C-alpha positions in Angstrom: -96.3 -119.6 -78.8 -95.7 -119.9 -82.5 -97.5 -122.8 -84.3 -95.3 -125.6 -85.6 -93.9 -125.3 -89.2 -93.0 -128.0 -91.7 -90.6 -127.0 -94.5 -91.1 -128.9 -97.7 -88.6 -128.9 -100.5 -89.0 -130.7 -103.8 -85.7 -131.6 -105.6 -84.5 -132.8 -108.9 -80.7 -132.6 -109.6 -80.1 -129.9 -107.1 -76.6 -130.9 -105.9 -75.3 -127.3 -106.5 -77.9 -125.7 -104.2 -79.5 -128.0 -101.7 -76.7 -128.0 -99.1 -76.7 -124.2 -98.9 -80.5 -124.1 -98.3 -80.4 -126.8 -95.7 -77.5 -125.1 -93.9 -79.5 -121.8 -93.9 -82.5 -123.6 -92.4 -80.3 -125.1 -89.7 -79.1 -121.6 -88.8 -82.6 -120.1 -88.4 -83.4 -118.1 -85.3 -86.6 -120.1 -85.2 -86.4 -123.9 -85.7 -89.1 -125.6 -87.8 -90.7 -128.7 -86.5 -89.3 -130.6 -89.4 -87.7 -130.3 -92.9 -88.9 -132.7 -95.6 -87.1 -133.1 -98.9 -89.0 -135.0 -101.6 -86.7 -136.0 -104.5 -88.0 -136.7 -107.9 -85.3 -139.1 -109.1 -82.1 -137.0 -109.1 -79.3 -138.4 -111.1 -76.6 -136.4 -109.3 -75.6 -136.3 -105.7 -78.7 -134.5 -104.4 -79.9 -137.4 -102.2 -76.4 -138.1 -101.0 -76.0 -134.5 -99.8 -79.4 -134.5 -98.1 -78.6 -137.6 -96.2 -75.7 -135.7 -94.6 -78.2 -133.6 -92.7 -79.5 -135.9 -89.9 -82.6 -133.9 -89.0 -84.0 -133.9 -92.6 -86.6 -136.4 -93.7 -85.8 -137.6 -97.3 -88.4 -139.3 -99.6 -88.0 -140.3 -103.2 -90.9 -140.5 -105.6 -91.7 -140.0 -109.2 -90.6 -136.7 -110.8 -93.5 -134.2 -110.6 -93.1 -131.0 -108.6 -96.8 -131.0 -107.8 -96.8 -134.6 -106.6 -93.6 -134.1 -104.7 -95.0 -131.1 -102.8 -98.3 -132.9 -102.2 -96.4 -136.0 -100.8 -94.4 -133.7 -98.5 -97.6 -132.1 -97.3 -99.1 -135.5 -96.6 -96.1 -136.5 -94.5 -95.9 -133.2 -92.7 -96.9 -132.8 -89.1 -96.7 -129.1 -88.7 -99.7 -126.8 -88.4 -98.2 -124.5 -91.1 -96.5 -125.7 -94.4 -93.7 -123.7 -95.9 -92.8 -124.8 -99.4 -89.4 -123.7 -100.6 -87.5 -124.2 -103.9 -84.2 -125.9 -103.6 -82.2 -123.0 -105.0 -83.4 -120.4 -102.5 -81.3 -118.9 -99.7 -82.6 -117.6 -96.3 -81.4 -114.9 -94.0 -81.1 -116.3 -90.4 -84.3 -114.6 -89.3 -86.3 -115.2 -92.4 -88.5 -118.0 -91.0 -89.2 -116.2 -87.7 -90.1 -112.9 -89.3 -92.1 -114.4 -92.2 -94.2 -116.5 -89.8 -94.6 -113.6 -87.4 -95.9 -111.4 -90.2 -98.1 -114.2 -91.6 -99.8 -114.7 -88.3 -100.0 -111.0 -87.4 -101.8 -110.1 -90.6 -104.3 -113.0 -90.3 -103.3 -114.6 -93.5 -104.1 -118.2 -94.7 -101.7 -118.3 -97.6 -98.8 -116.0 -98.6 -95.7 -115.6 -100.7 -92.5 -113.6 -100.0 -90.9 -111.0 -102.2 -88.1 -112.3 -104.4 -84.6 -110.9 -104.8 -81.8 -112.4 -106.9 -78.5 -113.6 -105.6 -75.6 -111.5 -106.8 -77.8 -109.2 -109.0 -76.6 -107.2 -111.9 -78.3 -103.9 -112.6 -80.8 -105.4 -115.1 -81.5 -108.4 -112.9 -82.2 -106.2 -110.0 -84.5 -104.1 -112.2 -86.3 -107.2 -113.5 -87.0 -108.5 -110.0 -88.1 -105.1 -108.8 -90.7 -105.0 -111.6 -91.6 -108.6 -110.9 -92.3 -107.9 -107.2 -94.2 -104.7 -108.1 -96.5 -106.7 -110.4 -97.0 -109.4 -107.8 -97.8 -106.8 -105.1 -100.4 -105.0 -107.3 -101.9 -108.2 -108.6 -102.4 -109.7 -105.1 -105.7 -107.9 -104.8 -107.4 -109.2 -107.9 -105.2 -111.9 -109.6 -102.8 -113.3 -106.9 -99.7 -115.2 -107.9 -96.3 -116.3 -106.5 -93.2 -118.1 -107.6 -92.7 -121.5 -106.0 -92.1 -120.6 -102.4 -95.2 -120.1 -100.3 -96.6 -120.5 -96.8 -100.0 -121.9 -96.0 -102.0 -123.3 -93.1 -101.9 -127.1 -93.4 -105.6 -127.5 -92.9 -106.3 -124.9 -95.6 -103.9 -126.7 -98.0 -105.5 -130.1 -97.4 -109.0 -128.8 -97.8 -108.1 -127.4 -101.1 -106.9 -130.7 -102.5 -103.3 -129.6 -102.8 -101.3 -128.8 -106.0 -103.0 -129.9 -109.2 -100.4 -132.0 -111.2 -102.3 -131.2 -114.5 -100.6 -127.8 -114.4 -96.9 -127.0 -114.8 -97.4 -123.8 -112.8 -99.3 -125.6 -110.0 -98.2 -123.0 -107.4 -100.0 -120.1 -109.1 -103.1 -122.2 -109.7 -103.2 -123.3 -106.1 -102.8 -119.7 -104.8 -105.7 -118.5 -106.9 -107.9 -121.4 -106.0 -107.3 -121.0 -102.3 -107.5 -117.2 -102.5 -111.1 -117.5 -103.7 -112.2 -118.4 -100.2 -109.2 -117.5 -98.0 -106.9 -114.5 -97.4 -103.8 -114.3 -99.5 -101.2 -111.5 -99.5 -97.6 -110.9 -100.3 -95.3 -110.8 -97.3 -92.8 -107.9 -96.8 -89.9 -110.4 -96.6 -87.3 -111.0 -99.2 -86.4 -114.5 -100.3 -83.1 -114.8 -102.1 -83.5 -116.8 -105.3 -81.1 -118.1 -107.9 -81.1 -116.4 -111.3 -80.0 -119.6 -112.9 -82.6 -119.5 -115.8 -81.2 -116.1 -116.8 -77.7 -117.4 -116.5 -78.4 -120.5 -118.6 -80.8 -119.2 -121.3 -79.9 -115.5 -121.4 -81.6 -112.4 -120.1 -83.6 -111.6 -123.2 -85.0 -115.1 -123.8 -85.8 -115.7 -120.2 -87.4 -112.2 -119.8 -89.6 -112.8 -122.9 -90.7 -116.2 -121.5 -91.7 -114.6 -118.2 -93.6 -111.8 -120.0 -95.5 -114.4 -122.1 -96.4 -116.4 -118.9 -97.5 -113.2 -117.1 -99.8 -112.4 -120.0 -101.4 -115.9 -119.9 -101.7 -115.8 -116.1 -103.4 -112.4 -116.4 -106.0 -114.2 -118.7 -106.2 -117.0 -116.1 -105.3 -119.4 -118.9 -103.3 -122.1 -117.1 -103.7 -124.7 -119.9 -102.0 -122.4 -122.4 -99.2 -121.7 -119.9 -98.6 -125.4 -119.8 -97.5 -125.2 -123.5 -94.8 -122.5 -122.8 -91.3 -124.1 -122.9 -90.1 -123.8 -119.3 -87.3 -126.2 -118.6 -86.9 -127.7 -115.1 -83.9 -129.5 -113.9 -82.1 -129.0 -117.2 -80.0 -125.9 -116.6 -76.5 -127.5 -116.9 -77.5 -129.5 -119.9 -78.7 -126.3 -121.7 -75.6 -124.4 -120.7 -73.3 -127.0 -122.2 -74.9 -126.7 -125.7 
């Protein structure tokens, strides 16, 4: 029997995306024990949309992705925690196959591969390179991008996400991987290329390259100073 899974989704002004993700979760071949959305003070219709899904638990706290994820983990009752970003999309068998691989390979924490929705040639190339780097780095400098799966007891023993870091997911992965087994899964998660759409391919690509360099140096404090807007896509696009 598969262990129970709690899906945790932090949100901030995600009215364009959250319904699609929650619909995808409802259509999974394997049902999670629960879906928890932790909103950080959305000013749009995010919470109104979430409330239309009766089996989703909604909480509202202060806006901090790390604190939102930690709060969701505290409320979660599943043996495994699956953190997802609000703008991701799932194939119907994603949860079942991801969890099956996670357990079969004896992992404690893992991340999927990432593939953009409606990719152009250069976006597809970028994400292919991105996944290649993550796959190679998993053996000596593990990293991921927001969505990850981890045993609840391992997560809680680690102390959870550290709110001092903007890229708290990478810091958590590396901290847990020091004593537990981390690997990339051979499962594709469909992600939104909205940063590329809002800020342009060159600017966004250079930003990711700078972050990759800092993470290679394990300098999370310096990465905090890199301009990396969150929840501001539409505002930037309108200027």
